[in-house]
Kinemage of the C-alpha trace (Angstrom):
@kinemage 1
@onewidth
@group {chain A} dominant
@subgroup {mainchain}
@vectorlist {calphas} color= white
{ca unk a 1} P 1.909 1.054 -24.082
{ca unk a 2} L -1.576 1.193 -23.193
{ca unk a 3} L -3.128 4.478 -22.305
{ca unk a 4} L -5.084 3.809 -19.188
{ca unk a 5} L -8.388 5.851 -18.356
{ca unk a 6} L -7.601 5.840 -14.580
{ca unk a 7} L -4.687 5.407 -12.139
{ca unk a 8} L -5.214 3.707 -8.821
{ca unk a 9} L -2.530 4.134 -6.313
{ca unk a 10} L -1.788 1.743 -3.075
{ca unk a 11} L -0.452 4.072 -0.441
{ca unk a 12} L 1.955 2.560 2.223
{ca unk a 13} L 5.309 1.867 0.492
{ca unk a 14} L 4.049 3.138 -2.903
{ca unk a 15} L 3.155 6.818 -2.402
{ca unk a 16} L 4.528 7.475 1.085
{ca unk a 17} L 7.551 5.718 3.089
{ca unk a 18} L 5.585 4.359 5.723
{ca unk a 19} L 7.010 0.709 5.689
{ca unk a 20} L 9.940 1.834 7.971
{ca unk a 21} L 7.669 3.587 10.471
{ca unk a 22} L 5.503 0.360 10.690
{ca unk a 23} L 8.765 -1.630 11.014
{ca unk a 24} L 10.167 0.641 13.951
{ca unk a 25} L 6.595 0.557 15.757
{ca unk a 26} L 6.504 -3.196 15.266
{ca unk a 27} L 10.091 -3.593 16.525
{ca unk a 28} L 9.330 -1.731 19.897
{ca unk a 29} L 6.134 -3.759 20.342
{ca unk a 30} L 7.835 -6.901 19.895
{ca unk a 31} L 10.677 -6.060 22.111
{ca unk a 32} L 8.242 -5.080 24.931
{ca unk a 33} L 7.053 -8.458 24.939
{ca unk a 34} L 10.547 -10.104 24.798
{ca unk a 35} L 10.481 -10.889 21.050
{ca unk a 36} L 13.085 -10.087 18.332
{ca unk a 37} L 11.847 -8.655 14.921
{ca unk a 38} L 12.400 -11.311 12.186
{ca unk a 39} L 12.588 -9.799 8.636
{ca unk a 40} L 11.815 -12.917 7.071
{ca unk a 41} L 8.614 -13.501 8.895
{ca unk a 42} L 7.411 -9.901 8.194
{ca unk a 43} L 8.404 -9.972 4.563
{ca unk a 44} L 5.190 -12.350 4.425
{ca unk a 45} L 2.986 -9.468 6.051
{ca unk a 46} L 3.949 -6.783 3.772
{ca unk a 47} L 0.699 -5.003 2.412
{ca unk a 48} L -1.489 -6.908 4.754
{ca unk a 49} L -4.470 -5.182 6.389
{ca unk a 50} L -3.782 -4.555 10.118
{ca unk a 51} L -6.931 -6.637 11.151
{ca unk a 52} L -5.121 -9.587 9.319
{ca unk a 53} L -1.682 -8.510 10.194
{ca unk a 54} L -2.205 -8.663 14.066
{ca unk a 55} L -3.456 -11.966 14.259
{ca unk a 56} L -0.756 -13.318 11.953
{ca unk a 57} L 1.781 -11.647 14.359
{ca unk a 58} L 0.110 -12.863 17.353
{ca unk a 59} L 0.398 -16.535 15.897
{ca unk a 60} L 4.097 -16.038 14.411
{ca unk a 61} L 5.480 -14.666 17.724
{ca unk a 62} L 3.721 -16.986 20.021
{ca unk a 63} L 1.887 -13.996 21.786
{ca unk a 64} L -1.490 -15.660 22.171
{ca unk a 65} L -1.241 -14.861 25.973
{ca unk a 66} L -1.748 -11.219 25.031
{ca unk a 67} L -5.082 -9.981 23.640
{ca unk a 68} L -5.003 -9.293 19.965
{ca unk a 69} L -6.998 -5.985 20.471
{ca unk a 70} L -4.537 -4.944 23.112
{ca unk a 71} L -1.693 -5.431 20.222
{ca unk a 72} L -3.741 -3.773 17.524
{ca unk a 73} L -4.305 -0.775 19.839
{ca unk a 74} L -0.833 -0.484 20.855
{ca unk a 75} L 0.595 -0.802 17.451
{ca unk a 76} L -1.980 1.898 15.934
{ca unk a 77} L -1.031 4.378 18.806
{ca unk a 78} L 2.652 4.046 18.022
{ca unk a 79} L 2.305 4.280 14.351
{ca unk a 80} L 0.178 7.368 14.683
{ca unk a 81} L 2.924 9.320 16.616
{ca unk a 82} L 5.451 8.286 14.008
{ca unk a 83} L 3.163 9.589 10.888
{ca unk a 84} L 3.131 12.774 12.759
{ca unk a 85} L 6.785 13.210 12.836
{ca unk a 86} L 8.420 11.268 9.949
{ca unk a 87} L 6.272 10.761 7.143
{ca unk a 88} L 7.875 11.361 3.702
{ca unk a 89} L 6.809 10.661 0.114
{ca unk a 90} L 8.334 7.995 -1.791
{ca unk a 91} L 10.821 8.896 -4.791
{ca unk a 92} L 8.785 10.098 -7.581
{ca unk a 93} L 5.513 10.267 -5.785
{ca unk a 94} L 5.012 14.064 -5.974
{ca unk a 95} L 6.145 14.337 -9.704
{ca unk a 96} L 3.827 11.624 -10.594
{ca unk a 97} L 0.829 13.017 -8.888
{ca unk a 98} L 1.549 16.198 -10.310
{ca unk a 99} L 1.655 14.858 -13.746
{ca unk a 100} L -1.650 12.874 -13.068
{ca unk a 101} L -3.325 16.242 -12.058
{ca unk a 102} L -2.114 18.353 -14.817
{ca unk a 103} L -3.080 15.685 -17.556
{ca unk a 104} L -6.627 15.269 -15.638
{ca unk a 105} L -6.293 11.551 -15.412
{ca unk a 106} L -8.560 10.318 -13.076
{ca unk a 107} L -6.833 9.101 -9.823
{ca unk a 108} L -7.857 7.374 -6.633
{ca unk a 109} L -6.151 5.627 -3.616
{ca unk a 110} L -6.875 1.989 -2.771
{ca unk a 111} L -5.354 1.023 0.770
{ca unk a 112} L -5.567 -1.860 3.116
{ca unk a 113} L -5.210 0.765 5.902
{ca unk a 114} L -8.204 2.186 7.755
{ca unk a 115} L -9.628 5.521 6.626
{ca unk a 116} L -8.350 6.868 9.926
{ca unk a 117} L -4.765 5.501 9.021
{ca unk a 118} L -5.114 6.825 5.543
{ca unk a 119} L -6.011 10.318 6.863
{ca unk a 120} L -3.110 10.453 9.096
{ca unk a 121} L -0.659 9.244 6.691
{ca unk a 122} L -1.568 11.828 4.071
{ca unk a 123} L -2.223 14.551 6.247
{ca unk a 124} L 1.277 16.214 5.989
{ca unk a 125} L 1.432 15.588 2.228
{ca unk a 126} L 1.135 18.653 -0.091
{ca unk a 127} L -0.949 16.533 -2.566
{ca unk a 128} L -3.558 15.508 -0.110
{ca unk a 129} L -6.303 17.454 -1.554
{ca unk a 130} L -5.762 16.609 -5.218
{ca unk a 131} L -6.716 12.880 -4.438
{ca unk a 132} L -10.149 13.222 -2.753
{ca unk a 133} L -10.931 9.737 -3.670
{ca unk a 134} L -9.479 7.398 -1.249
{ca unk a 135} L -10.734 4.052 -0.449
{ca unk a 136} L -9.940 1.760 2.405
{ca unk a 137} L -10.372 -2.217 3.126
{ca unk a 138} L -12.961 -1.014 5.417
{ca unk a 139} L -15.123 -0.452 2.423
{ca unk a 140} L -15.353 -3.936 0.941
{ca unk a 141} L -15.842 -7.470 2.756
{ca unk a 142} L -12.384 -8.634 1.961
{ca unk a 143} L -8.958 -6.776 2.218
{ca unk a 144} L -6.181 -7.292 -0.567
{ca unk a 145} L -5.053 -9.840 -1.753
{ca unk a 146} L -8.739 -10.440 -2.512
{ca unk a 147} L -9.842 -8.191 -5.578
{ca unk a 148} L -12.887 -6.665 -3.673
{ca unk a 149} L -11.051 -3.230 -3.131
{ca unk a 150} L -9.856 -2.742 -6.489
{ca unk a 151} L -13.343 -3.941 -8.092
{ca unk a 152} L -14.916 -1.426 -5.462
{ca unk a 153} L -12.634 1.461 -6.798
{ca unk a 154} L -12.987 0.921 -10.332
{ca unk a 155} L -16.669 0.739 -10.077
{ca unk a 156} L -16.844 4.028 -8.186
{ca unk a 157} L -14.786 5.713 -10.783
{ca unk a 158} L -16.786 4.478 -13.565
{ca unk a 159} L -14.400 2.264 -15.467
{ca unk a 160} L -13.739 -1.308 -16.397
{ca unk a 161} L -10.791 -2.923 -14.568
{ca unk a 162} L -8.821 -3.654 -17.835
{ca unk a 163} L -8.921 -0.049 -18.462
{ca unk a 164} L -7.168 0.925 -15.230
{ca unk a 165} L -3.487 0.871 -13.900
{ca unk a 166} L -2.813 -0.009 -10.378
{ca unk a 167} L 0.509 0.761 -8.797
{ca unk a 168} L 1.533 -1.367 -5.777
{ca unk a 169} L 4.424 -2.228 -3.806
{ca unk a 170} L 3.549 -5.472 -2.197
{ca unk a 171} L 2.808 -8.830 -3.484
{ca unk a 172} L -0.288 -8.658 -1.423
{ca unk a 173} L -1.640 -5.855 -3.649
{ca unk a 174} L -0.339 -7.015 -6.860
{ca unk a 175} L -2.400 -10.153 -6.539
{ca unk a 176} L -5.383 -7.945 -5.551
{ca unk a 177} L -4.991 -5.836 -8.777
{ca unk a 178} L -4.470 -8.523 -11.168
{ca unk a 179} L -7.016 -10.683 -9.869
{ca unk a 180} L -9.372 -7.933 -10.371
{ca unk a 181} L -8.473 -7.797 -13.996
{ca unk a 182} L -6.282 -4.853 -13.969
{ca unk a 183} L -2.552 -3.992 -15.297
{ca unk a 184} L -0.294 -3.523 -12.229
{ca unk a 185} L 3.135 -1.851 -12.097
{ca unk a 186} L 4.967 -3.235 -9.141
{ca unk a 187} L 7.745 -1.530 -6.836
{ca unk a 188} L 9.132 -4.088 -4.750
{ca unk a 189} L 11.478 -3.359 -1.629
{ca unk a 190} L 14.784 -4.377 -2.731
{ca unk a 191} L 15.540 -5.252 0.717
{ca unk a 192} L 12.475 -7.453 1.454
{ca unk a 193} L 11.141 -8.543 -1.653
{ca unk a 194} L 11.714 -11.696 -3.652
{ca unk a 195} L 11.976 -10.051 -7.055
{ca unk a 196} L 11.344 -13.173 -9.012
{ca unk a 197} L 7.851 -13.585 -7.092
{ca unk a 198} L 6.810 -10.037 -8.207
{ca unk a 199} L 7.848 -11.038 -12.098
{ca unk a 200} L 5.678 -14.378 -11.654
{ca unk a 201} L 2.700 -12.066 -11.098
{ca unk a 202} L 3.253 -9.139 -13.485
{ca unk a 203} L 5.748 -8.379 -16.178
{ca unk a 204} L 5.695 -4.619 -15.107
{ca unk a 205} L 8.311 -4.062 -12.329
{ca unk a 206} L 10.069 -0.899 -11.668
{ca unk a 207} L 12.632 0.520 -9.364
{ca unk a 208} L 10.610 3.555 -8.344
{ca unk a 209} L 7.932 5.610 -9.302
{ca unk a 210} L 10.397 7.876 -11.317
{ca unk a 211} L 10.663 5.009 -13.922
{ca unk a 212} L 7.019 4.438 -13.819
{ca unk a 213} L 6.362 8.002 -14.550
{ca unk a 214} L 8.874 8.049 -17.495
{ca unk a 215} L 6.743 5.097 -18.982
{ca unk a 216} L 3.402 6.964 -18.579
{ca unk a 217} L 4.917 10.218 -20.044
{ca unk a 218} L 6.009 8.128 -23.233
{ca unk a 219} L 2.361 7.045 -23.760
{ca unk a 220} L 0.820 10.742 -23.748
């Protein structure tokens, strides 16, 4: 196995179990406007930046009579409340971060969320301060699945993309990392994901960060 010079982590769904919170907020918002949450539709939106997600929801549920910025503000407000109450790390996240820190592996977060949302999501996590380098799609012209964010992060870290590992849970994020020239470890959601679609982009597909950590340990 390759020994990577840096590890770049997605946040939502990869490090923190926020997807269920977004789903809860989205269901409530859609119900308010007389719509029923459709899992098939939302599977296509996984990992999408909010500024792209809202227009997609706007069109998919025929909510064109509601201003998109109103939906955006309503959803963000609901998610912020939920983040304060229910944010939990994913299985293996704390152990992986502890290992990365103990072995002094350069690490950063690369998220399609805004900086405001990144801070709110990580605020209650014990390891917040050990990953000071946190990058948002706000920092680049194009959000994931474009390669811009990952290219920006590796440049800031001072490494070549081919020497860095990305860890992602969505097809959107995996496409971003691989198109940037990085190796990407994928963590598909068993309930939402088309697993074969993940395998078509990367051969590195895992059930959880617990399995990812086992592989990383075997290389050191």
